[in-house]
C-alpha positions in Angstrom: 5.2 -14.7 0.1 2.1 -16.2 1.6 1.1 -18.7 -1.1 2.3 -16.6 -4.0 5.6 -18.2 -4.9 5.3 -17.1 -8.5 4.7 -13.4 -7.8 7.3 -13.4 -5.0 9.9 -14.9 -7.2 9.2 -12.5 -10.1 9.3 -9.5 -7.8 12.4 -10.6 -6.0 14.1 -11.4 -9.3 13.2 -8.0 -10.7 14.4 -6.3 -7.5 17.7 -8.3 -7.6 18.2 -7.2 -11.3 17.3 -3.5 -10.8 18.9 -2.8 -7.4 22.5 -1.6 -7.0 24.8 -4.5 -6.2 25.7 -3.3 -2.7 24.3 -1.2 0.2 21.7 -1.4 2.9 18.8 -2.2 0.6 20.7 -4.9 -1.1 21.5 -6.5 2.2 17.9 -6.3 3.2 16.8 -7.8 -0.1 19.3 -10.7 0.2 18.1 -11.5 3.7 14.4 -11.5 2.6 15.1 -13.7 -0.4 17.1 -16.2 1.8 14.2 -16.3 4.4 11.7 -16.9 1.6 13.7 -19.7 0.0 13.9 -21.4 3.4 10.1 -21.6 3.4 9.7 -23.2 0.0 9.0 -26.9 -0.7 10.2 -28.6 -3.9 7.1 -27.7 -5.9 7.1 -24.0 -4.9 10.9 -23.8 -5.3 10.6 -24.6 -9.0 7.8 -22.0 -9.4 9.8 -19.4 -7.5 13.0 -20.0 -9.5 11.2 -19.9 -12.8 9.5 -16.6 -11.9 12.8 -15.3 -10.5 14.4 -15.8 -14.0 11.5 -13.9 -15.6 11.8 -11.1 -13.1 15.5 -10.8 -13.9 14.6 -9.7 -17.4 12.1 -7.0 -16.3 12.4 -3.4 -17.0 11.8 -0.8 -14.3 8.4 0.0 -15.7 7.4 -3.7 -15.8 8.5 -4.1 -12.1 6.6 -1.1 -11.0 3.5 -2.2 -12.9 3.7 -5.8 -11.5 4.3 -4.6 -7.9 1.4 -2.2 -8.0 -1.1 -4.7 -9.2 -3.2 -6.3 -6.4 -4.3 -9.2 -8.4 -0.9 -10.2 -9.8 0.1 -13.9 -9.5 
């Protein structure tokens, strides 16, 4: 996450939406999301959750594009 609550939230939301509902990778995603949420304060939690909701609506193509951009926020 490192100061990028919006980007992290969006990417985690997209991954949650696009990933199969069970399996090793799902377990790893759930653990990383839980760890990230523990580090958030009130202000960044709101940013993270709003971006998460946007990521939930992402297509695979949008997720790939966003994840591959170095300057995404």
